[in-house]
N, CA and C atoms as a LAMMPS dump frame, in Angstrom:
ITEM: TIMESTEP
0
ITEM: NUMBER OF ATOMS
324
ITEM: BOX BOUNDS ff ff ff
-5.0000000000000000e+02 5.0000000000000000e+02
-5.0000000000000000e+02 5.0000000000000000e+02
-5.0000000000000000e+02 5.0000000000000000e+02
ITEM: ATOMS id mol type element x y z
1 1 1 N -43.74 -443.632 -264.043
2 1 2 C -43.517 -444.069 -265.421
3 1 3 C -44.787 -444.632 -266.046
4 2 1 N -45.819 -444.852 -265.261
5 2 2 C -47.008 -445.502 -265.803
6 2 3 C -47.768 -444.622 -266.795
7 3 1 N -47.54 -443.325 -266.788
8 3 2 C -48.226 -442.441 -267.73
9 3 3 C -47.405 -442.155 -268.982
10 4 1 N -46.217 -442.709 -269.067
11 4 2 C -45.352 -442.458 -270.224
12 4 3 C -45.633 -443.454 -271.347
13 5 1 N -45.42 -443.042 -272.596
14 5 2 C -45.572 -443.97 -273.721
15 5 3 C -44.503 -445.074 -273.664
16 6 1 N -44.804 -446.165 -274.327
17 6 2 C -43.924 -447.338 -274.345
18 6 3 C -42.508 -446.987 -274.802
19 7 1 N -42.382 -446.197 -275.862
20 7 2 C -41.061 -445.854 -276.396
21 7 3 C -40.223 -445.069 -275.384
22 8 1 N -40.853 -444.167 -274.655
23 8 2 C -40.12 -443.412 -273.63
24 8 3 C -39.7 -444.309 -272.478
25 9 1 N -40.593 -445.198 -272.1
26 9 2 C -40.296 -446.135 -271.01
27 9 3 C -39.097 -447.008 -271.383
28 10 1 N -39.07 -447.496 -272.625
29 10 2 C -37.95 -448.326 -273.088
30 10 3 C -36.638 -447.543 -273.058
31 11 1 N -36.686 -446.306 -273.518
32 11 2 C -35.474 -445.476 -273.498
33 11 3 C -34.973 -445.254 -272.073
34 12 1 N -35.899 -445.022 -271.184
35 12 2 C -35.525 -444.73 -269.802
36 12 3 C -34.877 -445.928 -269.1
37 13 1 N -35.359 -447.114 -269.376
38 13 2 C -34.778 -448.311 -268.749
39 13 3 C -33.742 -448.982 -269.655
40 14 1 N -33.461 -448.354 -270.795
41 14 2 C -32.433 -448.81 -271.73
42 14 3 C -32.671 -450.243 -272.223
43 15 1 N -33.874 -450.494 -272.75
44 15 2 C -34.232 -451.804 -273.294
45 15 3 C -34.685 -451.658 -274.742
46 16 1 N -34.4 -452.652 -275.581
47 16 2 C -34.968 -452.644 -276.93
48 16 3 C -36.442 -453.057 -276.866
49 17 1 N -37.151 -452.843 -277.944
50 17 2 C -38.574 -453.174 -277.974
51 17 3 C -38.791 -454.684 -277.916
52 18 1 N -39.993 -455.077 -277.577
53 18 2 C -40.347 -456.492 -277.501
54 18 3 C -40.2 -457.155 -278.868
55 19 1 N -40.623 -456.466 -279.92
56 19 2 C -40.507 -457.019 -281.273
57 19 3 C -39.044 -457.298 -281.612
58 20 1 N -38.172 -456.352 -281.293
59 20 2 C -36.731 -456.538 -281.538
60 20 3 C -36.222 -457.761 -280.778
61 21 1 N -36.609 -457.879 -279.51
62 21 2 C -36.135 -459.003 -278.696
63 21 3 C -36.66 -460.331 -279.211
64 22 1 N -37.883 -460.357 -279.733
65 22 2 C -38.44 -461.593 -280.277
66 22 3 C -37.713 -462.001 -281.559
67 23 1 N -37.49 -461.052 -282.448
68 23 2 C -36.796 -461.357 -283.699
69 23 3 C -35.35 -461.748 -283.421
70 24 1 N -34.713 -461.066 -282.49
71 24 2 C -33.34 -461.395 -282.099
72 24 3 C -33.271 -462.83 -281.567
73 25 1 N -34.232 -463.207 -280.748
74 25 2 C -34.284 -464.574 -280.226
75 25 3 C -34.454 -465.601 -281.325
76 26 1 N -35.278 -465.282 -282.311
77 26 2 C -35.45 -466.198 -283.452
78 26 3 C -34.155 -466.338 -284.248
79 27 1 N -33.441 -465.235 -284.431
80 27 2 C -32.175 -465.302 -285.162
81 27 3 C -31.133 -466.131 -284.402
82 28 1 N -31.128 -466.001 -283.086
83 28 2 C -30.215 -466.802 -282.265
84 28 3 C -30.558 -468.282 -282.416
85 29 1 N -31.849 -468.599 -282.465
86 29 2 C -32.272 -469.99 -282.652
87 29 3 C -31.822 -470.516 -284.014
88 30 1 N -31.93 -469.716 -285.054
89 30 2 C -31.471 -470.125 -286.382
90 30 3 C -29.964 -470.401 -286.348
91 31 1 N -29.218 -469.508 -285.704
92 31 2 C -27.772 -469.696 -285.607
93 31 3 C -27.448 -471.017 -284.911
94 32 1 N -28.162 -471.314 -283.836
95 32 2 C -27.925 -472.563 -283.118
96 32 3 C -28.269 -473.777 -283.974
97 33 1 N -29.377 -473.697 -284.712
98 33 2 C -29.775 -474.811 -285.571
99 33 3 C -28.748 -475.072 -286.669
100 34 1 N -28.214 -474 -287.248
101 34 2 C -27.272 -474.162 -288.352
102 34 3 C -25.85 -474.424 -287.876
103 35 1 N -25.549 -474.135 -286.624
104 35 2 C -24.195 -474.326 -286.105
105 35 3 C -23.921 -475.765 -285.685
106 36 1 N -24.966 -476.498 -285.387
107 36 2 C -24.758 -477.899 -285.012
108 36 3 C -24.479 -478.711 -286.266
109 37 1 N -23.777 -479.771 -286.108
110 37 2 C -23.466 -480.629 -287.257
111 37 3 C -24.568 -481.641 -287.526
112 38 1 N -25.633 -481.572 -286.771
113 38 2 C -26.739 -482.503 -286.946
114 38 3 C -27.675 -481.998 -288.036
115 39 1 N -28.33 -482.956 -288.695
116 39 2 C -29.329 -482.604 -289.695
117 39 3 C -30.539 -482.004 -288.985
118 40 1 N -31.119 -480.993 -289.584
119 40 2 C -32.377 -480.485 -289.038
120 40 3 C -33.382 -480.411 -290.175
121 41 1 N -34.623 -480.68 -289.845
122 41 2 C -35.67 -480.709 -290.856
123 41 3 C -36.354 -479.358 -291.024
124 42 1 N -35.987 -478.421 -290.188
125 42 2 C -36.651 -477.127 -290.2
126 42 3 C -36.045 -476.172 -291.224
127 43 1 N -34.721 -476.134 -291.287
128 43 2 C -34.023 -475.193 -292.166
129 43 3 C -33.053 -475.939 -293.062
130 44 1 N -32.956 -475.491 -294.296
131 44 2 C -32.074 -476.13 -295.261
132 44 3 C -31.2 -475.062 -295.918
133 45 1 N -29.898 -475.303 -295.914
134 45 2 C -28.978 -474.387 -296.597
135 45 3 C -29.313 -474.409 -298.087
136 46 1 N -29.375 -473.233 -298.688
137 46 2 C -29.745 -473.101 -300.094
138 46 3 C -28.62 -473.598 -300.987
139 47 1 N -28.827 -474.717 -301.701
140 47 2 C -27.764 -475.235 -302.561
141 47 3 C -27.565 -474.402 -303.83
142 48 1 N -28.53 -473.547 -304.146
143 48 2 C -28.478 -472.754 -305.375
144 48 3 C -28.25 -471.283 -305.087
145 49 1 N -27.633 -470.981 -303.941
146 49 2 C -27.505 -469.574 -303.563
147 49 3 C -26.62 -468.81 -304.544
148 50 1 N -26.965 -467.557 -304.707
149 50 2 C -26.193 -466.648 -305.542
150 50 3 C -24.915 -466.325 -304.774
151 51 1 N -23.794 -466.138 -305.449
152 51 2 C -22.552 -465.889 -304.73
153 51 3 C -22.53 -464.617 -303.886
154 52 1 N -23.627 -463.894 -303.809
155 52 2 C -23.7 -462.723 -302.931
156 52 3 C -24.029 -463.188 -301.526
157 53 1 N -23.696 -462.376 -300.564
158 53 2 C -24.055 -462.715 -299.194
159 53 3 C -23.105 -463.725 -298.582
160 54 1 N -23.651 -464.602 -297.757
161 54 2 C -22.837 -465.561 -297.022
162 54 3 C -23.13 -466.995 -297.456
163 55 1 N -22.336 -467.928 -296.977
164 55 2 C -22.452 -469.327 -297.382
165 55 3 C -23.53 -470.09 -296.619
166 56 1 N -24.109 -469.49 -295.606
167 56 2 C -25.154 -470.155 -294.827
168 56 3 C -26.539 -469.633 -295.183
169 57 1 N -26.713 -469.271 -296.44
170 57 2 C -28.026 -468.783 -296.866
171 57 3 C -29.037 -469.925 -296.799
172 58 1 N -30.234 -469.611 -296.33
173 58 2 C -31.283 -470.616 -296.167
174 58 3 C -32.185 -470.619 -297.389
175 59 1 N -32.563 -471.812 -297.795
176 59 2 C -33.485 -471.981 -298.922
177 59 3 C -34.897 -471.617 -298.483
178 60 1 N -35.553 -470.755 -299.237
179 60 2 C -36.916 -470.343 -298.909
180 60 3 C -37.898 -471.155 -299.741
181 61 1 N -38.769 -471.864 -299.05
182 61 2 C -39.778 -472.671 -299.735
183 61 3 C -40.901 -471.785 -300.251
184 62 1 N -41.483 -472.19 -301.36
185 62 2 C -42.6 -471.451 -301.933
186 62 3 C -43.819 -471.624 -301.029
187 63 1 N -44.511 -470.54 -300.749
188 63 2 C -45.689 -470.595 -299.886
189 63 3 C -46.893 -470.047 -300.628
190 64 1 N -47.948 -470.823 -300.648
191 64 2 C -49.169 -470.392 -301.328
192 64 3 C -50.2 -469.828 -300.364
193 65 1 N -50.093 -470.184 -299.098
194 65 2 C -51.092 -469.737 -298.136
195 65 3 C -50.453 -468.817 -297.1
196 66 1 N -51.283 -468.019 -296.452
197 66 2 C -50.785 -467.132 -295.399
198 66 3 C -50.241 -467.932 -294.218
199 67 1 N -50.863 -469.055 -293.959
200 67 2 C -50.407 -469.889 -292.845
201 67 3 C -48.98 -470.36 -293.099
202 68 1 N -48.695 -470.76 -294.32
203 68 2 C -47.348 -471.228 -294.666
204 68 3 C -46.348 -470.064 -294.62
205 69 1 N -46.767 -468.889 -295.044
206 69 2 C -45.89 -467.71 -295.027
207 69 3 C -45.482 -467.329 -293.609
208 70 1 N -46.363 -467.573 -292.654
209 70 2 C -46.079 -467.152 -291.29
210 70 3 C -45.327 -468.199 -290.471
211 71 1 N -45.003 -469.341 -291.058
212 71 2 C -44.211 -470.341 -290.35
213 71 3 C -42.812 -469.801 -290.077
214 72 1 N -42.266 -470.15 -288.925
215 72 2 C -40.921 -469.726 -288.545
216 72 3 C -39.913 -470.011 -289.652
217 73 1 N -39.974 -471.22 -290.201
218 73 2 C -38.989 -471.627 -291.2
219 73 3 C -39.124 -470.876 -292.516
220 74 1 N -40.175 -470.116 -292.686
221 74 2 C -40.354 -469.37 -293.931
222 74 3 C -40.116 -467.869 -293.751
223 75 1 N -40.663 -467.274 -292.707
224 75 2 C -40.554 -465.82 -292.578
225 75 3 C -39.18 -465.377 -292.105
226 76 1 N -38.428 -466.233 -291.444
227 76 2 C -37.128 -465.859 -290.904
228 76 3 C -36.041 -465.823 -291.99
229 77 1 N -36.311 -466.451 -293.121
230 77 2 C -35.31 -466.624 -294.172
231 77 3 C -34.746 -465.302 -294.679
232 78 1 N -35.585 -464.361 -295.001
233 78 2 C -35.101 -463.097 -295.563
234 78 3 C -34.218 -462.344 -294.573
235 79 1 N -34.633 -462.316 -293.321
236 79 2 C -33.815 -461.646 -292.3
237 79 3 C -32.446 -462.319 -292.173
238 80 1 N -32.438 -463.637 -292.113
239 80 2 C -31.182 -464.387 -291.966
240 80 3 C -30.291 -464.197 -293.188
241 81 1 N -30.852 -464.307 -294.367
242 81 2 C -30.055 -464.217 -295.591
243 81 3 C -29.462 -462.833 -295.813
244 82 1 N -30.01 -461.81 -295.18
245 82 2 C -29.492 -460.45 -295.322
246 82 3 C -28.396 -460.105 -294.32
247 83 1 N -28.089 -461.021 -293.414
248 83 2 C -27.01 -460.768 -292.453
249 83 3 C -25.649 -460.857 -293.133
250 84 1 N -24.661 -460.236 -292.513
251 84 2 C -23.298 -460.261 -293.047
252 84 3 C -22.613 -461.593 -292.725
253 85 1 N -21.638 -461.937 -293.539
254 85 2 C -20.864 -463.171 -293.356
255 85 3 C -20.235 -463.22 -291.972
256 86 1 N -19.688 -462.121 -291.533
257 86 2 C -19.037 -462.059 -290.224
258 86 3 C -20.002 -462.423 -289.096
259 87 1 N -21.245 -462.042 -289.236
260 87 2 C -22.241 -462.305 -288.199
261 87 3 C -22.644 -463.772 -288.174
262 88 1 N -23.001 -464.33 -289.323
263 88 2 C -23.492 -465.713 -289.347
264 88 3 C -22.396 -466.737 -289.095
265 89 1 N -21.157 -466.354 -289.31
266 89 2 C -20.057 -467.307 -289.108
267 89 3 C -19.502 -467.258 -287.684
268 90 1 N -20.203 -466.608 -286.78
269 90 2 C -19.758 -466.519 -285.38
270 90 3 C -19.599 -467.92 -284.797
271 91 1 N -18.534 -468.105 -284.022
272 91 2 C -18.203 -469.42 -283.498
273 91 3 C -19.041 -469.843 -282.302
274 92 1 N -19.713 -468.899 -281.658
275 92 2 C -20.561 -469.247 -280.523
276 92 3 C -21.798 -468.358 -280.521
277 93 1 N -22.786 -468.757 -279.736
278 93 2 C -24.025 -467.98 -279.65
279 93 3 C -23.772 -466.606 -279.044
280 94 1 N -22.888 -466.522 -278.068
281 94 2 C -22.598 -465.232 -277.44
282 94 3 C -21.946 -464.259 -278.416
283 95 1 N -21.011 -464.762 -279.214
284 95 2 C -20.361 -463.924 -280.23
285 95 3 C -21.395 -463.512 -281.279
286 96 1 N -22.264 -464.449 -281.664
287 96 2 C -23.312 -464.144 -282.636
288 96 3 C -24.214 -463.025 -282.126
289 97 1 N -24.614 -463.089 -280.851
290 97 2 C -25.486 -462.063 -280.271
291 97 3 C -24.84 -460.679 -280.357
292 98 1 N -23.573 -460.603 -280.012
293 98 2 C -22.862 -459.312 -280.053
294 98 3 C -22.773 -458.778 -281.467
295 99 1 N -22.418 -459.655 -282.402
296 99 2 C -22.289 -459.23 -283.803
297 99 3 C -23.641 -458.853 -284.396
298 100 1 N -24.68 -459.579 -284.039
299 100 2 C -26.016 -459.274 -284.541
300 100 3 C -26.472 -457.903 -284.032
301 101 1 N -26.298 -457.658 -282.753
302 101 2 C -26.669 -456.349 -282.2
303 101 3 C -25.883 -455.226 -282.856
304 102 1 N -24.601 -455.456 -283.076
305 102 2 C -23.759 -454.432 -283.714
306 102 3 C -24.218 -454.185 -285.149
307 103 1 N -24.501 -455.255 -285.886
308 103 2 C -24.939 -455.097 -287.279
309 103 3 C -26.287 -454.384 -287.349
310 104 1 N -27.21 -454.756 -286.51
311 104 2 C -28.531 -454.134 -286.547
312 104 3 C -28.519 -452.713 -286.014
313 105 1 N -27.575 -452.38 -285.157
314 105 2 C -27.505 -451.002 -284.661
315 105 3 C -26.972 -450.054 -285.732
316 106 1 N -26.281 -450.603 -286.728
317 106 2 C -25.768 -449.789 -287.834
318 106 3 C -26.87 -449.386 -288.795
319 107 1 N -27.918 -450.203 -288.886
320 107 2 C -29.003 -449.933 -289.843
321 107 3 C -29.934 -448.876 -289.277
322 108 1 N -30.467 -448.03 -290.165
323 108 2 C -31.389 -446.978 -289.704
324 108 3 C -32.706 -447.533 -289.224
């Protein structure tokens, strides 16, 4: 397998790409942060959200610099806000993981 391209190797061992696994892990972390009843300083539910989407939409802070744009609390917002209500309202992390994988497998 050492002479095969990365994509073929992943298919053969039935694994998603590293990028997918990293983003999935970040989404799981967001779910955990928002599922606890404790205040967190990293993410804030958007009080001015448009009635589209789900009720756990995160407020995106304005970023003027590239460093600010690449912060976890800023770049993850668009991905999280585009998830379906059924996915973000999962009662546990395990249920969230299954629903997230199912939702993302539907997208091209």
